[in-house]
C-alpha positions in Angstrom: 21.9 60.2 -32.7 21.7 60.1 -36.5 18.8 61.7 -38.2 17.1 59.6 -40.9 16.2 61.2 -44.2 12.4 61.7 -43.9 10.0 61.7 -46.8 9.6 65.5 -46.3 13.3 65.8 -47.2 13.2 63.5 -50.2 13.2 64.5 -53.9 9.5 63.7 -54.1 8.5 66.0 -51.3 6.4 69.1 -51.8 9.5 71.3 -51.2 12.0 69.4 -53.4 9.9 68.5 -56.4 9.1 72.0 -57.8 12.8 72.8 -57.4 13.8 69.6 -59.1 11.5 70.5 -62.1 13.0 74.0 -62.3 16.5 72.5 -62.0 15.7 70.2 -65.0 14.8 73.3 -67.1 17.8 75.3 -65.8 20.0 72.3 -66.4 18.6 72.0 -69.9 19.5 75.5 -70.7 23.0 75.0 -69.2 23.4 71.7 -71.1 22.5 73.4 -74.5 25.2 76.1 -73.9 27.7 73.5 -72.6 27.0 71.2 -75.5 27.3 74.0 -78.1 30.6 75.1 -76.7 31.8 71.5 -76.7 30.7 70.8 -80.3 32.0 74.1 -81.8 35.4 73.7 -80.1 35.6 69.9 -80.9 34.2 69.9 -84.4 35.0 73.4 -85.8 38.3 74.2 -84.1 39.5 70.6 -83.6 40.1 71.1 -79.8 40.9 67.9 -77.9 37.5 66.5 -76.7 38.3 66.5 -73.0 39.5 70.1 -73.2 36.5 71.1 -75.2 34.3 69.3 -72.6 35.9 71.2 -69.7 35.4 74.6 -71.4 31.8 73.8 -72.2 31.2 72.7 -68.6 32.5 76.0 -67.3 29.9 77.8 -69.3 27.2 75.5 -68.1 28.4 75.7 -64.5 28.1 79.5 -64.4 24.7 79.4 -66.2 23.5 76.9 -63.6 24.7 79.0 -60.8 22.9 82.2 -62.0 19.7 80.3 -62.7 19.9 78.4 -59.3 20.2 81.6 -57.2 17.7 83.6 -59.2 15.0 81.0 -60.1 15.5 77.3 -59.1 15.9 77.2 -55.4 13.7 78.9 -52.8 16.2 78.9 -49.9 19.8 79.8 -49.6 21.7 78.2 -46.7 24.9 80.3 -47.0 24.5 84.1 -46.5 28.0 85.0 -47.7 27.8 85.0 -51.5 31.6 84.4 -51.9 31.3 81.3 -49.7 28.2 80.2 -51.6 29.9 80.5 -55.0 32.9 78.6 -53.6 30.8 75.8 -52.4 28.8 75.8 -55.7 32.1 75.6 -57.6 33.4 72.8 -55.3 30.3 70.7 -55.9 30.6 71.6 -59.6 34.2 70.5 -59.6 33.3 67.1 -58.3 30.6 66.9 -61.0 33.3 68.0 -63.5 35.6 65.1 -62.5 32.7 62.7 -62.8 31.8 64.2 -66.1 35.3 64.0 -67.5 35.8 60.4 -66.3 32.5 59.2 -67.7 33.2 60.8 -71.1 36.8 59.4 -71.2 35.6 55.9 -70.4 32.7 56.2 -72.8 35.0 57.3 -75.7 38.1 55.3 -75.0 36.7 52.1 -73.6 33.2 51.9 -74.8 33.9 53.5 -78.2 30.9 55.8 -78.0 31.0 59.1 -79.9 31.8 62.3 -78.0 28.2 63.7 -78.3 26.7 60.5 -77.0 29.3 60.3 -74.2 28.4 63.8 -73.2 24.7 63.0 -72.9 25.5 59.9 -70.8 27.8 61.9 -68.5 25.3 64.7 -68.2 22.6 62.4 -67.0 24.8 60.9 -64.3 26.2 64.2 -63.1 22.8 65.9 -63.0 21.7 63.8 -60.0 24.9 64.5 -58.1 24.8 68.2 -58.7 21.1 68.6 -57.9 21.2 66.6 -54.7 24.5 68.1 -53.4 23.4 71.6 -54.1 20.0 71.2 -52.6 21.4 69.5 -49.4 24.4 71.8 -48.9 23.6 75.2 -50.5 19.9 75.6 -50.8 18.3 73.8 -47.9 15.6 75.3 -45.8 16.7 76.9 -42.5 14.7 75.7 -39.5 15.1 74.2 -36.1 15.4 70.7 -37.7 18.5 71.7 -39.6 20.5 73.0 -36.6 
């Protein structure tokens, strides 16, 4: 029998909402670092925009991981830290692919600037990353999750 997602498990629940707010702040810090790396590489060193985006995203990804395990999420579903990091990176890699695609389409097809494209991509990927990480890596362990 399939379980339905109850309100207690939704983003607006008492458990999820504080973590979402902390994730917004952590994501903001990661975004600033990510964006700075992107802009310095792209504008100062003339690195191809998708390469610069990828390198900035790596900085942001590790920043988000450290903040997530230390401050954002209350529960950790995976006890093995190597496995946890691997899953975190897998989720981040999917986010990376979404990010690169959105930026590429925004620049090449919609003719948006790289900085504007990065902001659009970040907004889209934010929801994927938070939800996947919360559901897979940082869910509460109880009898309902078995």
